[in-house]
N, CA, C and O atoms as a DFTB+ gen file, in Angstrom:
488 C
 N C O
     1  1      12.140       6.564     -21.372
     2  2      10.928       5.719     -20.641
     3  2      11.643       4.186     -20.166
     4  3      11.015       3.469     -19.388
     5  1      12.355       3.959     -20.445
     6  2      13.071       2.569     -20.113
     7  2      13.577       2.796     -18.453
     8  3      13.684       1.794     -17.746
     9  1      13.850       4.041     -17.936
    10  2      14.401       4.100     -16.856
    11  2      13.061       4.327     -15.930
    12  3      13.180       3.845     -14.803
    13  1      12.052       4.848     -16.149
    14  2      10.718       4.428     -15.196
    15  2      10.714       2.850     -15.027
    16  3      10.838       2.238     -13.966
    17  1      10.552       2.345     -16.241
    18  2      10.329       0.622     -16.038
    19  2      11.221       0.369     -15.102
    20  3      10.819       0.111     -13.968
    21  1      12.519       0.392     -15.376
    22  2      13.584       0.044     -14.577
    23  2      13.281       0.254     -13.113
    24  3      13.205      -0.655     -12.285
    25  1      13.105       1.611     -12.862
    26  2      12.941       2.089     -11.419
    27  2      11.726       1.567     -11.005
    28  3      11.746       1.155      -9.846
    29  1      10.657       1.457     -11.606
    30  2       9.011       0.786     -10.807
    31  2       9.523      -0.700     -10.682
    32  3       9.242      -1.310      -9.651
    33  1      10.393      -1.431     -11.850
    34  2      10.150      -2.763     -11.403
    35  2      11.342      -2.878     -10.213
    36  3      11.041      -3.714      -9.360
    37  1      12.231      -2.415     -10.056
    38  2      13.255      -2.556      -8.882
    39  2      12.543      -2.079      -7.644
    40  3      12.841      -2.591      -6.565
    41  1      11.521      -1.031      -7.721
    42  2      10.596      -0.838      -5.819
    43  2       9.796      -2.028      -5.983
    44  3       9.444      -2.639      -4.974
    45  1       9.453      -2.448      -7.176
    46  2       8.203      -3.564      -6.734
    47  2       8.904      -4.793      -6.414
    48  3       8.561      -5.519      -5.481
    49  1       9.920      -5.038      -7.210
    50  2      11.059      -6.411      -6.576
    51  2      11.636      -6.030      -4.981
    52  3      11.648      -6.955      -4.168
    53  1      11.986      -5.025      -4.661
    54  2      12.552      -4.558      -3.294
    55  2      11.176      -4.844      -2.271
    56  3      11.228      -5.572      -1.280
    57  1       9.964      -4.122      -2.726
    58  2       9.000      -4.356      -1.611
    59  2       8.429      -5.747      -1.616
    60  3       7.547      -6.046      -0.811
    61  1       8.948      -6.702      -2.588
    62  2       8.355      -8.255      -2.871
    63  2       9.184      -9.217      -1.832
    64  3       8.763     -10.087      -1.069
    65  1      10.508      -8.749      -2.080
    66  2      11.433      -9.302      -1.110
    67  2      11.485      -8.917       0.478
    68  3      11.656      -9.792       1.327
    69  1      11.348      -7.731       0.766
    70  2      10.902      -6.809       2.047
    71  2       9.867      -7.676       2.677
    72  3      10.118      -8.131       3.793
    73  1       8.526      -8.014       1.995
    74  2       7.689      -8.282       2.358
    75  2       7.691      -9.940       2.531
    76  3       6.776     -10.439       3.186
    77  1       8.514     -10.629       2.061
    78  2       8.314     -12.124       1.796
    79  2       9.254     -12.307       3.233
    80  3       8.970     -13.205       4.026
    81  1      10.440     -11.333       3.493
    82  2      10.995     -11.896       4.514
    83  2      10.406     -11.455       5.783
    84  3      10.599     -12.157       6.776
    85  1       9.468     -10.001       5.911
    86  2       8.719     -10.319       6.809
    87  2       7.832     -11.298       7.398
    88  3       7.741     -11.496       8.610
    89  1       7.032     -12.041       6.291
    90  2       6.079     -12.720       6.471
    91  2       7.016     -14.153       7.106
    92  3       6.490     -14.796       8.014
    93  1       8.407     -14.588       6.573
    94  2       8.896     -15.519       7.220
    95  2       9.367     -15.220       8.351
    96  3       9.336     -16.157       9.149
    97  1       9.934     -13.956       8.853
    98  2       9.947     -13.801      10.284
    99  2       8.868     -13.788      11.052
   100  3       9.033     -14.163      12.213
   101  1       7.758     -13.441      10.707
   102  2       6.570     -13.543      11.584
   103  2       6.029     -14.760      12.024
   104  3       5.442     -15.027      13.073
   105  1       6.433     -15.738      10.669
   106  2       6.287     -17.039      10.808
   107  2       6.994     -17.650      11.805
   108  3       6.445     -18.387      12.624
   109  1       8.150     -17.413      11.809
   110  2       9.129     -18.143      12.999
   111  2       8.742     -17.618      14.460
   112  3       8.596     -18.280      15.487
   113  1       8.614     -16.211      14.257
   114  2       8.042     -15.830      15.680
   115  2       6.905     -16.648      16.351
   116  3       6.888     -17.274      17.411
   117  1       6.048     -16.461      15.485
   118  2       4.456     -17.345      15.957
   119  2       4.953     -18.796      16.256
   120  3       4.437     -19.336      17.235
   121  1       5.822     -19.454      15.596
   122  2       6.173     -20.987      16.001
   123  2       6.843     -20.918      17.133
   124  3       6.777     -21.957      17.790
   125  1       7.578     -19.911      17.681
   126  2       8.041     -19.914      18.946
   127  2       7.357     -19.513      19.825
   128  3       7.651     -19.805      20.984
   129  1       6.119     -18.640      19.506
   130  2       5.086     -18.192      20.357
   131  2       4.402     -19.326      20.818
   132  3       4.196     -19.449      22.025
   133  1       3.921     -20.402      19.797
   134  2       2.760     -20.988      19.719
   135  2       3.204     -22.436      20.626
   136  3       2.473     -23.198      21.258
   137  1       4.889     -22.476      20.386
   138  2       5.325     -23.771      20.998
   139  2       5.338     -23.823      22.643
   140  3       5.553     -24.877      23.241
   141  1       5.064     -22.470      23.369
   142  2       5.134     -22.208      24.537
   143  2       3.553     -22.703      25.175
   144  3       3.227     -23.344      26.174
   145  1       2.805     -22.073      24.084
   146  2       1.388     -21.808      24.792
   147  2       0.552     -23.000      25.070
   148  3       0.574     -24.064      24.451
   149  1      -0.196     -22.674      26.094
   150  2      -1.348     -23.821      26.281
   151  2      -2.057     -24.112      25.554
   152  3      -2.307     -25.317      25.526
   153  1      -2.647     -23.375      24.745
   154  2      -3.804     -23.709      23.869
   155  2      -3.510     -23.491      22.295
   156  3      -4.345     -23.047      21.507
   157  1      -2.039     -23.918      21.925
   158  2      -1.751     -24.082      20.797
   159  2      -2.411     -24.993      19.799
   160  3      -2.221     -24.831      18.593
   161  1      -3.438     -26.266      20.429
   162  2      -4.638     -26.770      19.437
   163  2      -5.785     -26.494      19.517
   164  3      -6.618     -27.250      19.017
   165  1      -6.187     -25.243      20.217
   166  2      -7.367     -24.670      19.922
   167  2      -7.213     -23.283      19.347
   168  3      -8.332     -22.772      19.304
   169  1      -6.232     -22.415      18.859
   170  2      -6.144     -21.394      18.502
   171  2      -7.013     -21.462      16.753
   172  3      -7.847     -20.726      16.225
   173  1      -6.392     -22.559      16.355
   174  2      -7.318     -22.827      14.768
   175  2      -8.740     -22.666      14.872
   176  3      -9.421     -22.198      13.960
   177  1      -9.191     -23.049      15.971
   178  2     -10.531     -23.180      15.650
   179  2     -10.900     -21.793      15.638
   180  3     -11.733     -21.353      14.846
   181  1     -10.208     -20.975      16.631
   182  2     -10.648     -19.573      16.801
   183  2     -10.486     -18.548      15.208
   184  3     -11.248     -17.781      14.618
   185  1      -9.381     -18.938      15.019
   186  2      -9.181     -18.295      13.693
   187  2     -10.213     -18.686      12.686
   188  3     -10.921     -17.725      12.385
   189  1     -10.504     -19.737      12.104
   190  2     -11.617     -20.158      11.350
   191  2     -13.160     -19.613      11.964
   192  3     -13.899     -19.025      11.174
   193  1     -13.510     -19.780      13.075
   194  2     -14.607     -19.069      13.729
   195  2     -14.778     -17.363      13.083
   196  3     -15.815     -16.868      12.641
   197  1     -13.278     -16.632      13.211
   198  2     -13.052     -15.599      12.939
   199  2     -13.325     -15.077      11.375
   200  3     -13.810     -14.017      10.981
   201  1     -12.831     -16.217      10.650
   202  2     -13.077     -16.075       9.530
   203  2     -14.306     -16.607       8.878
   204  3     -14.306     -16.817       7.665
   205  1     -15.143     -16.791       9.467
   206  2     -16.687     -17.387       8.990
   207  2     -17.546     -16.099       9.457
   208  3     -18.765     -16.194       9.321
   209  1     -17.023     -14.910       9.994
   210  2     -17.816     -14.047      10.431
   211  2     -18.789     -13.323       9.299
   212  3     -18.410     -13.666       8.179
   213  1     -19.648     -12.646       9.259
   214  2     -20.344     -12.126       8.194
   215  2     -19.956     -10.802       8.665
   216  3     -19.774     -10.503       9.846
   217  1     -19.821      -9.875       7.455
   218  2     -19.667      -8.327       7.366
   219  2     -19.399      -7.861       6.139
   220  3     -19.112      -8.699       5.284
   221  1     -19.424      -6.569       5.802
   222  2     -19.390      -5.897       4.881
   223  2     -17.616      -6.441       4.358
   224  3     -16.557      -6.587       4.969
   225  1     -17.976      -6.578       3.186
   226  2     -16.342      -6.611       2.532
   227  2     -15.676      -5.260       2.607
   228  3     -16.292      -4.201       2.491
   229  1     -14.266      -5.375       2.825
   230  2     -13.591      -4.454       2.993
   231  2     -12.519      -4.267       1.681
   232  3     -11.632      -3.413       1.667
   233  1     -12.703      -4.949       0.908
   234  2     -11.691      -4.867      -0.163
   235  2     -11.447      -3.606      -1.207
   236  3     -10.389      -3.318      -1.767
   237  1     -12.932      -2.829      -1.327
   238  2     -12.909      -1.593      -2.315
   239  2     -12.317      -0.621      -1.230
   240  3     -11.671       0.293      -1.743
   241  1     -12.364      -0.599      -0.176
   242  2     -11.788       0.319       1.049
   243  2     -10.221      -0.123       0.937
   244  3      -9.409       0.802       0.942
   245  1      -9.825      -1.189       0.858
   246  2      -8.473      -1.195       0.914
   247  2      -7.577      -0.672      -0.406
   248  3      -6.446      -0.191      -0.472
   249  1      -8.702      -1.014      -1.544
   250  2      -8.040      -0.890      -2.656
   251  2      -7.852       0.979      -2.507
   252  3      -6.770       1.547      -2.355
   253  1      -9.024       1.567      -2.588
   254  2      -9.027       2.855      -2.212
   255  2      -7.989       3.558      -1.519
   256  3      -7.458       4.560      -1.998
   257  1      -7.624       2.976      -0.198
   258  2      -6.808       3.562       0.698
   259  2      -5.238       3.167       0.466
   260  3      -4.420       4.060       0.687
   261  1      -4.818       2.042       0.086
   262  2      -3.599       1.635      -0.020
   263  2      -3.224       1.605      -1.717
   264  3      -2.088       1.919      -2.072
   265  1      -4.026       1.295      -2.493
   266  2      -3.484       0.788      -3.945
   267  2      -3.883       2.271      -4.662
   268  3      -3.298       2.272      -5.746
   269  1      -4.331       3.018      -4.567
   270  2      -4.633       4.005      -5.453
   271  2      -3.700       5.197      -5.181
   272  3      -3.221       5.905      -6.067
   273  1      -3.487       5.347      -3.827
   274  2      -2.562       6.766      -3.749
   275  2      -1.378       6.462      -4.322
   276  3      -0.739       7.331      -4.916
   277  1      -0.908       5.094      -4.203
   278  2       0.548       4.677      -5.022
   279  2       0.494       4.947      -6.557
   280  3       1.348       5.429      -7.300
   281  1      -0.580       4.557      -6.773
   282  2      -0.813       4.579      -8.338
   283  2      -0.956       6.258      -8.940
   284  3      -0.613       6.650     -10.056
   285  1      -1.499       6.984      -7.952
   286  2      -1.614       8.443      -8.274
   287  2      -0.404       8.890      -8.254
   288  3      -0.014       9.649      -9.141
   289  1       0.283       8.550      -7.379
   290  2       1.948       9.090      -7.225
   291  2       2.715       8.797      -8.537
   292  3       3.341       9.640      -9.179
   293  1       2.593       7.585      -8.824
   294  2       3.482       7.041     -10.260
   295  2       2.752       7.706     -11.446
   296  3       3.397       8.318     -12.298
   297  1       1.561       7.602     -11.499
   298  2       1.077       8.053     -12.860
   299  2       1.248       9.448     -12.758
   300  3       1.339       9.973     -13.868
   301  1       1.327      10.257     -11.772
   302  2       1.684      11.917     -11.730
   303  2       2.915      11.921     -11.977
   304  3       3.276      12.565     -12.962
   305  1       3.792      11.303     -11.274
   306  2       5.137      11.247     -11.703
   307  2       5.725      11.050     -13.299
   308  3       6.643      11.682     -13.822
   309  1       5.023      10.135     -13.802
   310  2       5.155       9.771     -15.363
   311  2       4.502      11.152     -16.144
   312  3       5.123      11.614     -17.101
   313  1       3.342      11.730     -15.738
   314  2       2.697      12.570     -16.651
   315  2       3.526      13.856     -16.447
   316  3       3.875      14.485     -17.447
   317  1       3.886      14.317     -15.124
   318  2       4.559      15.494     -14.984
   319  2       6.006      15.265     -15.334
   320  3       6.639      16.320     -15.293
   321  1       6.806      14.094     -15.702
   322  2       8.106      14.057     -16.338
   323  2       7.618      14.105     -17.971
   324  3       8.548      14.468     -18.692
   325  1       6.516      13.851     -18.612
   326  2       6.457      14.033     -19.701
   327  2       6.301      15.396     -20.195
   328  3       6.846      15.906     -21.174
   329  1       5.427      15.938     -19.323
   330  2       4.555      17.380     -19.845
   331  2       5.433      18.376     -19.261
   332  3       5.264      19.487     -19.762
   333  1       6.312      18.321     -18.364
   334  2       7.181      19.677     -17.826
   335  2       8.323      19.783     -19.182
   336  3       8.971      18.914     -19.766
   337  1       8.223      21.203     -19.350
   338  2       9.566      21.637     -20.267
   339  2      10.404      22.373     -19.652
   340  3      10.504      23.591     -19.798
   341  1      11.386      21.342     -18.565
   342  2      12.492      21.896     -17.898
   343  2      13.456      21.330     -18.300
   344  3      13.484      20.117     -18.096
   345  1      14.791      22.058     -19.129
   346  2      15.983      21.471     -19.367
   347  2      16.353      21.059     -18.155
   348  3      16.286      19.831     -18.104
   349  1      16.710      21.534     -17.164
   350  2      17.280      20.947     -16.141
   351  2      17.033      19.473     -15.622
   352  3      16.103      19.371     -14.822
   353  1      17.650      18.422     -15.915
   354  2      17.013      17.030     -15.332
   355  2      16.738      17.130     -14.073
   356  3      15.575      16.849     -13.782
   357  1      17.383      17.420     -13.279
   358  2      17.304      17.620     -11.802
   359  2      16.509      18.232     -11.149
   360  3      16.188      17.767     -10.055
   361  1      15.893      19.561     -11.641
   362  2      15.114      20.174     -11.314
   363  2      13.392      19.546     -11.938
   364  3      12.247      19.607     -11.492
   365  1      13.876      19.109     -12.864
   366  2      12.351      18.364     -13.386
   367  2      12.191      17.360     -12.837
   368  3      11.013      17.124     -12.570
   369  1      13.212      16.316     -12.412
   370  2      12.896      14.901     -11.604
   371  2      12.182      15.842     -10.202
   372  3      11.040      15.576      -9.830
   373  1      12.801      16.663      -9.690
   374  2      12.464      17.131      -8.278
   375  2      11.127      17.572      -8.322
   376  3      10.291      17.105      -7.548
   377  1      10.843      18.463      -9.192
   378  2       9.612      19.089      -9.226
   379  2       8.484      17.878      -9.764
   380  3       7.434      17.713      -9.143
   381  1       8.701      17.353     -10.548
   382  2       7.734      15.911     -10.765
   383  2       7.408      15.439      -9.652
   384  3       6.239      15.500      -9.273
   385  1       8.469      14.825      -8.843
   386  2       8.007      14.256      -7.588
   387  2       7.210      15.095      -6.516
   388  3       6.407      14.488      -5.807
   389  1       7.381      16.454      -6.354
   390  2       7.029      17.208      -5.515
   391  2       5.542      17.196      -5.767
   392  3       4.753      16.819      -4.901
   393  1       5.138      17.640      -7.045
   394  2       3.972      17.595      -7.832
   395  2       3.076      16.085      -7.505
   396  3       2.000      16.022      -6.910
   397  1       3.719      15.139      -7.975
   398  2       2.988      13.714      -7.553
   399  2       2.724      13.466      -5.888
   400  3       1.848      12.743      -5.412
   401  1       3.655      14.210      -5.192
   402  2       3.396      13.725      -3.774
   403  2       2.378      14.483      -3.485
   404  3       1.571      13.959      -2.718
   405  1       2.038      15.987      -3.988
   406  2       1.440      16.831      -3.608
   407  2       0.032      16.054      -4.301
   408  3      -0.800      15.877      -3.411
   409  1      -0.282      15.720      -5.196
   410  2      -1.260      15.162      -5.817
   411  2      -1.954      13.747      -4.996
   412  3      -3.110      13.612      -4.595
   413  1      -1.070      13.004      -4.934
   414  2      -1.189      11.776      -3.951
   415  2      -1.869      12.245      -2.645
   416  3      -2.941      11.794      -2.240
   417  1      -1.106      13.234      -2.003
   418  2      -1.580      13.995      -0.762
   419  2      -3.018      14.001      -0.868
   420  3      -3.782      13.179      -0.363
   421  1      -3.407      15.303      -1.781
   422  2      -4.746      15.646      -2.183
   423  2      -5.716      14.433      -2.224
   424  3      -6.747      14.426      -1.550
   425  1      -5.361      13.434      -3.016
   426  2      -6.179      12.408      -3.061
   427  2      -6.414      11.675      -1.739
   428  3      -7.545      11.308      -1.421
   429  1      -5.338      11.465      -0.969
   430  2      -5.808      10.745       0.465
   431  2      -6.619      11.757       1.348
   432  3      -7.351      11.254       2.200
   433  1      -6.573      13.274       1.236
   434  2      -7.497      13.882       1.928
   435  2      -8.879      13.670       1.440
   436  3      -9.875      13.467       2.135
   437  1      -8.814      13.733       0.341
   438  2     -10.301      13.655      -0.228
   439  2     -10.985      12.249      -0.095
   440  3     -12.192      12.223       0.147
   441  1     -10.380      11.236      -0.219
   442  2     -10.618       9.632       0.369
   443  2     -11.035       9.876       1.713
   444  3     -12.196       9.626       2.038
   445  1     -10.313      10.281       2.426
   446  2     -10.427      10.194       3.825
   447  2     -11.719      11.077       4.420
   448  3     -12.265      10.712       5.461
   449  1     -12.032      11.892       3.918
   450  2     -12.939      12.824       3.875
   451  2     -14.577      12.182       3.602
   452  3     -15.616      12.301       4.252
   453  1     -14.220      11.406       2.235
   454  2     -15.269      10.596       1.848
   455  2     -15.397       9.393       2.679
   456  3     -16.522       9.106       3.088
   457  1     -14.666       8.852       2.901
   458  2     -14.644       7.539       4.082
   459  2     -15.280       7.687       5.449
   460  3     -15.860       6.800       6.076
   461  1     -15.038       9.224       5.893
   462  2     -15.429       9.485       7.107
   463  2     -16.973       9.872       7.057
   464  3     -17.838       9.490       7.845
   465  1     -17.096      10.540       6.184
   466  2     -18.884      10.544       5.660
   467  2     -19.718       9.351       5.428
   468  3     -20.919       9.200       5.653
   469  1     -18.906       8.584       4.964
   470  2     -19.839       7.393       5.052
   471  2     -19.605       6.517       6.156
   472  3     -20.206       5.447       6.246
   473  1     -18.686       6.940       7.087
   474  2     -18.993       6.171       8.397
   475  2     -19.815       6.726       8.832
   476  3     -20.780       5.980       9.003
   477  1     -20.024       7.896       9.192
   478  2     -20.972       8.841       9.955
   479  2     -22.342       8.398       9.262
   480  3     -23.152       8.101      10.140
   481  1     -22.807       8.273       8.126
   482  2     -23.992       7.980       7.515
   483  2     -24.451       6.274       8.395
   484  3     -25.507       5.950       8.937
   485  1     -23.375       5.625       8.244
   486  2     -23.819       4.174       8.560
   487  2     -24.017       4.287      10.111
   488  3     -24.382       3.307      10.760
């Protein structure tokens, strides 16, 4: 079980570092673009107005679309590794990853169908 914790921690750490670098690069590019812009003093008011717009919350949709498939894959991987009774560790790992990917893919298809139906109804 320690191998899974190590793997998961490293994956999240790498994702955190990558996203932090991406944010810094984006901010630096925005500073370069803003310095050349003739409306750099008024864009803050545009973003404030966009932030005050009323609309339905997308938090639940973001969780359903982005977070749950990842959790489905990781939990499927752990469950498959625990319950599969295969002696070869390489085959067991590959089969677990394949089954977890299929499980996450099925979830994505179901979620996509449910969201599409909700959009049609509205």
